[in-house]
N, C-alpha and C positions, 0 to 999 in steps of 0.2 A: 762925192763923185767917184766914178770908176771908169776905166777904159775897156772898150770891147776889143775883139780880136783885130779890128781894123785900126785901133789906136784912137778912135773917136771917143771923146769924153761923154759919159752918160750920167745924167743926174738921177740919183736913186731916190725913191720914195722914202720918207722917214719911216713909215710903218705901212705894211701891207698885211691884211688879215686873210688867212685861208681857212675855210670851213670844210671839215671832212665829216659828213653825216653817215650814220648807219644807213644802208640802202633800203629804207622802208619809208613810206610816205609820211607817217606821223613824225618820224625823226627829221625827215627833210623839211617838213613844214615848220617845225620848231626852229631849226637852224636858219631857215629863210627869214623868220621873224627877227632872229638875232642879227642876221645880215643887214636887214633894213634898219635896225636900231643903230648898229655900228656905222653903217654908211651915212646915216643922218648926221653923224659927227664929222663929216668930210674925210672919212677914211676909206680908201679903196678896199673892197671885199671881193674875194673869189670863192664861189661855192662850187665844190667838186662833186659831181654826181653823174649818173648815166644820162645820156641824151634824151631817152624816152621819158625818164623821170622828171627831167627839168623842163619839159615842154610847157606845163602850166605856169611855172615860175618865169620862164622866158617871156610868156605873153604878158605877165604882170609887170615885168621890167620894161617891156616895150610900151606898155600903157602908161608908164610914169610911176606914180605912187611914191615919188621922192627917192627912187632907187637908182639914180644915174651912176652911182659909185659901185654898183653890184655887177660883177662879171660871172657868168655861168660857164664853168670849164667842164667839158664833157670827158668822162673817163671811158676809155676803150679797153675791154678785156683782151688778153692775148688771144691770137687766132686759134690756138690749140685748146680751147675751152672744154671740148668734149673729152680730152684725155687728162684725167685727173691723176693718173699714176697710181701704182700700188700703195704708195705711202699715204694716200688720202682715203683709202677705202674705209678706214675706221673712224674718220672724222665726220661730224654732222655736216650737212650740206652748206650751212651758213659759214662754217669754218673754212670749207674749201673755197667758197666765194671770196671771203676776206683774204685768203692766201693769194688768190689770183689778182686781187685788187692792189696788192702791195707794189708791184712794179709801176702801174700807171699813176698811183697816188704819189709814190716816191719821185717819179719823173716830174710831175706837176709841181710838187713842193720845191724840188731843187731849182727848177726854172724860176719860180717866184722868189726864192731866196736870193737870187743874183740881181734882182731888181729892187731890193729894199735894204735899208740900213738895219731894219728889224722886221723879220717875218714872224707874225703871231699866228700859230696854228691852233685853231679851236676844233677839237674832234670829239665825236661821240665816244663814250667810254669803250665800246667794243673795238673801235678802230685804231687803238693806240699801237697795236703790233703791226698794222698795215702801212704805217708811215715810213718805217725804216730808219736809216741812220741820219736822216735830216735833223732829227731832234737833237743830235749832238753838235750841229753846226753852231759856231759862235754867235751868229746873228739870228738864231732861231729860238723862239720860246713857244712852249705848247701848254694848252689849258684843256683839261678834261671837262666835257659837258655831260651832266647826268640828267637824263630825261625822266628818270623815275624819282619818286619822293624820298626824302631823307629817312622816313620811317621804314620804307622797304629796304633801302641800302643797309640801315642799321640792323634790321631783322636778319638779313643775309650774313652780315659780319658776325653776328652772335652765333650763327651755326658753325662758323669756320674758326672763330677766334674766341679765346676764353675771356668773355666780358661779363661782368656781373651788373645787372640792373634790376632792382627789386620790382619796380613797376611792370617792366616787360615780362619778367619771370611770372609774376602773379597773373598777368593777362593770358599768357600761354597756358598756365595751369587751369584757369577758368574755362578757356575755350577747348582745351584738350585736342581731339582730332579735328576740330573745326579750324584750328590754326594751321595755315598752309605750311608744307615743308618745301624746302628748296628744290628737292628732286622732283616733287610732283608738279611744280610750277615751271621749272627751267630745264629739267633733265639732269643726267649724271655728270655733265662737265662743269656745272656752275660752281661747285666748290673750289675747283682748281682755278677757275676764272677769278673768283673773289679773292683768293689768297694771292694770286699774282698781281691783281690790281692793287692790293694794299702794299705790296713790295715795290711797286713801280716808282722810280725815282726821277724820271726824265721830264716830268711835267713841272711847270712853274706855278701852278695853282689849279683850282677846280671851281666850277660853278654849277648851280643846280636850278632847275625850273621849279622854284618854290618861293615862299616868303616866311619871315619869322613869325608873323601873326598866325600862320597855319602850323608851322613845324619848328618853332623856336627850340623846343626841348631836344628834338632829334638832330637838328643842325648843330647844336652845342655838343651833343654826345658824339657825333661824327668828328667834329673838330678835335675833341679831347682824345679820341682814339687814333687820330692820324699819327703815323710813325715818322713823317717827314715835316710836319708842321708847316705845310704850304697854305697860302690864303684860300679860303672857301667863301664864295659869294652866293647869296640867294638872290637871284635876279628875276623873280617871277611875281605873279603869274605872267608868262611871256606874252599872252594875248593882250595884256594891258600895257605893254611897253610903249605902244604907239597910239594909244587911245586919243591923245590930244591932237595929233596931226593926221590921223588916219581917216580919210573920207571914203574908204572903199565900201563902207556899209550902205552908202546911198544907192549903190547899184543893185542891192538885194531887197529894198523895201517893198517891191511889188511882188515878191514871191508868194505863191498861192498859200503857203502855210501861214504866213503873217497876215494875209487877208482873212483867212479862216479864224485865226486867233483874235483878231480885232473885234470879232462878233461875240466872243465868249466872256464869261464873268471872270473876275480876279481869282487866281489860284484854282481854277476849275479844271485845268487840263494837265494830263501827265504826258511828258514827252518820252518816246520809246525809241532808242537808237543804240546800236551795238558796234559802232566803229567800223574800221576797214578790214579787219582780219577775223571776225567771228565766224565760226563754222556751225551752221545749223542743219539739221536734217528736216525733211518734209514733216515728219511726225512732230518735231519740236516746234515748227512754225504753226502747226495746227493747234497744239496745246497753248501756245502763247496767244494766238488769236482768240481761242475760246475763253482763256482767262481774262483777257481785256474785255471781251463781250460780257462775261458774267459779272464783272466788277461793277457794271452800270456806271462807270466813270468815263468822262470825256478823255480822248487821247489823240495824239498824233504819233503814228508809227512809221519810222523810216525802214523800209524793207527793200534794200537796193542790191545791186549786183555784188557789192563787196561783202554783204552779209552771207552770201552763199559761196564764198570763195573756198575752193577745195584744193587738195594736193593735185596739181595739174598732171603730174606724171601718173598717178594712181587712177585718176578719174577722167583722163583725157577722152574726149568723145562723148561723155555723158551729158545729158541735158538736165541742168539744175534749176530750171525755171520753177520757182515755188508757186503753188496754187493755194489760195485762201480757201477755208472751208466753204462748202456750198451755202449760199445765201448770207454769208458773213457780212459783206459790204452793204447789202440791203438792210440787214437788221441793225447795223450801227450807223446808218446814214443820219447825218445831222449831229452826231456826237463823237464819231470816230473818223479819222482821216488816215489813209494809208498812202505813203509817198514812196515811189520806187526810184527816185533820182536824188541828186545832191540837194541838201537843204542848208540854209545859213544857221548852223547850230547855235552859235553864240547869240545871235539875235533872237532866236526862238527861246533859249533859256532866259534871256533878259526881258522877255515879254511879260506883261503883268498877268496874263491869263495862265501862265505855266506855274503849277504848284508842286510839281514833282518830276523826277527824271529816272526812268528805268534804264539802267546803263550797265555796260560791261566793265566799267570802272577803269578804263585806260586813264592815265594820269592827266592827260590833256583835258579829257571830258570832266574828270573830277574837279580840276581847278576852275574850269569854265562854270561848272554848276555851283561850286562854292562861292566864286566871286559874284555870281548873280543871285545868291541867297536861295538856291533851290535844293531841297533835300533829295536824297538818292535812294532808290530801290536797287540794291547791288546784285548783279548777276555776272560775276567774273568768269573768265574762261581759261586764261593761261598767263604765263610770264609774271609781270609784276601785279597784274590785276587782282588776284586773290589777297595779296598783302594790302593793296590799296583799299580793297573792300573792308578789311579788318580795321584799317585806320579810320575810314569814314564812319563805320557803324559802332566801333568800340572805343575809339580814342576821341574823335570829334563829336561823336553821337549825333550825327546829322543824317543818318540813314538807317535802313533796315535791310536785312539779307533776304533775298528771295528764296534761297536754299543754302545749305551748308556746304563747305568745301569737301567734306567727307562724302557727300552725295554727288560729286561731280560727274561720275560715270552713268548716273541715272537720268532718265527723262524728267525734266522739270514740268510738273503737271499743271493743268489749267487751274486747279484748286490752289496751288502754291502761288501762282501769278495773281489770281483773284484776291487772295488773302493779303499779299504784300501791297497791292494797289489800294485796297480798302484801308489798310492801316496808314499808309503814307498820305493818302488823299482825304480820308474821311474819319479820322479818329483824333482824340486829344493827344495821343502819343505822337502822331504825325505832325500835329500843329506845333508841339514843343520842338520837334526836330526842325521844322520850318523856321521857327523863331530863332533858334540857335544858328541856323544857316544865315539868316538875315543879319544877325549881330556880327557874325564873322565876315560877311560880305562888306558891311560898313567899315570894319577895321581895315580890310584889305584896300578898299577904295581910298581911305584916308592915307594909307601907307604909300600907295603908288602915286598920289597927287604930289604936286610941287612942294618940296620941303618935307615930304613924308619919309619914313624910314626906308621903305623899299626903293623909292626913287633915288635916295642918296646912295644906296648900295649899288644900284644900277650905274649911276654916274661914277661911283668909286671904281668900278671895274674898267670903265672906259679910261679914266685917269691913269690907272695902273698900267694898262697895256700901251699907253701913249706917253708915259713918263719920260 
């Protein structure tokens, strides 16, 4: 108990959890799943994000879904957002944003810390410097959440720290310029970020959206290379955390994509989707369309607003409405479906008619595909995606590259798309990948079920923060 300024005795919560996501939808969605999982254990959870970003989550909270313990706390930027000051001129825009978020995040966390015997802050890795001195409060613990795979994190560490791993060295030598570099994926500041991350001492532990059936070796390598020996949990795949109690899928069973798939043969369709941040030109859309057409394989292609997202400052006022090649939809009618709005990706990947996934290799999409036993045609664009693609194609061997990272500045031709689709969907090599993906899927499903290894690790994390 504690007393407020009026002398009234206030009963403190034993534990309050505050989630601080990186301000991008894919990160927000992952931490919202974590919020639901923690809240299901009767623990109050506060998700800190911008009001416009939380609108979708706010509706889901209002609709129920067992999230009565989740509170959405809106972050407001300081009013002088336009004035970055001369000191910020050399910083990337995201670094400027994170700097501006420090004050509102700090204020929210300080307020929550006064209402709990223990405030547990779970934050995306890039947000650690935006929380401020709250991490040094005696009743505050913080845990870093990693949204990228252990393989990618280990690959970045190797570039910045002297680590010897014969298997990794051999793979890099074999791939040569096809193996992504840190600078080409993340830009010039990533090396400094990785080094400061490794030196960070204020966290009480880390957890990652992965599982040991997929990344056991690299999780062990990361734990061994840790300088502070804090706990590391693998609590993924996140989308499987709530499978037993989640009935949200019932609202999507009537989606037109699923109705279309119901009429198709087993493993006959390739699903084509590139996440929320992929940037395509009109020429690239044309090549992709022609490649799918020329492959003569059935497909569902998600071509939505997010796929044409551009730098709004540079392209403001431009019209980026993509056009499909003349006669394309008529020529593929009956075997190809183009969708320009949201689709239930997880349900599509889990449908028996889906035999492959043409993907940008965001880690969420990779895990969803792996868990459903679907092999991947890898088409990465930036950030962790090129590393994830290497992991899928060269480590797990459940996918094929549409093009090499060395060719990233070139147009991906229709011929390259056609070839990748035909190999994945219509060859013995593709069938071997599919079987490996199915075997891995079965291991994951066993692991996340009651009594399984991943399920125990998930519960272990809850036990630790509420000890």
